C-alpha positions as CSV (number, residue, x, y, z in Angstrom):
1,M,111.1,72.1,50.2
2,K,108.8,74.8,51.2
3,E,107.7,74.9,47.5
4,R,107.3,71.1,47.4
5,L,105.0,71.0,50.6
6,V,102.9,74.0,49.2
7,K,102.9,72.2,45.9
8,L,101.4,68.9,47.3
9,Y,99.2,70.2,49.3
10,S,97.8,72.6,46.6
11,E,97.5,69.2,44.2
12,R,95.7,67.5,47.1
13,N,93.8,70.4,48.5
14,A,90.3,68.7,46.9
15,L,91.0,65.7,49.3
16,Y,91.4,67.4,52.1
17,R,88.2,69.3,51.9
18,A,86.4,65.9,50.9
19,F,88.0,64.2,53.9
20,G,86.8,67.3,56.0
21,T,83.4,67.6,54.7
22,E,82.7,64.1,55.4
23,Y,84.7,63.7,58.6
24,G,82.3,66.8,60.0
25,R,79.4,65.4,58.5
26,V,79.6,62.2,60.4
27,G,82.9,62.1,61.7
28,H,81.7,61.0,65.4
29,S,79.6,58.0,64.2
30,R,82.1,56.5,61.7
31,G,85.2,57.8,62.4
32,V,88.4,58.8,60.6
33,D,88.3,55.4,59.0
34,G,84.8,55.1,58.3
35,S,85.2,58.6,56.2
36,V,88.3,57.6,54.5
37,A,86.3,54.4,53.5
38,Y,83.1,56.3,52.1
39,L,85.3,58.4,50.1
40,K,87.2,55.5,48.6
41,Q,83.9,53.7,47.9
42,K,82.5,56.9,46.4
43,Y,85.1,57.2,43.8
44,A,86.1,53.4,43.2
45,T,84.6,53.3,39.8
46,M,87.5,55.7,38.8
47,N,90.8,54.2,38.7
48,N,93.0,57.5,37.5
49,D,94.0,59.7,40.2
50,K,94.0,62.7,38.0
51,A,90.5,62.1,36.9
52,V,89.5,61.5,40.8
53,Q,91.0,64.7,41.8
54,A,89.3,66.6,39.2
55,R,85.5,65.0,40.3
56,M,86.3,66.1,43.9
57,R,87.1,69.4,42.9
58,L,83.8,69.8,41.3
59,D,82.0,67.9,44.3
60,Y,84.1,69.6,47.2
61,P,84.3,73.5,45.7
62,A,86.8,75.5,47.7
63,V,85.2,78.2,49.7
64,N,86.4,81.8,49.2
65,T,87.6,83.6,52.0
66,V,88.3,87.0,50.6
């Protein structure tokens, strides 16, 4: 079960970073729904989940903490 959760988190890590960035930028004025709606609108032209995830990895790169 733990491996499954780790794999799920690692696959969606770019999504979590994108949400955290957008919510942190204007979260209090837009709220959670507004941040999610913004991300949906930003990637609305892409109809493939893998393509959206790949694009999010480019738009919201991971920060190295080493």
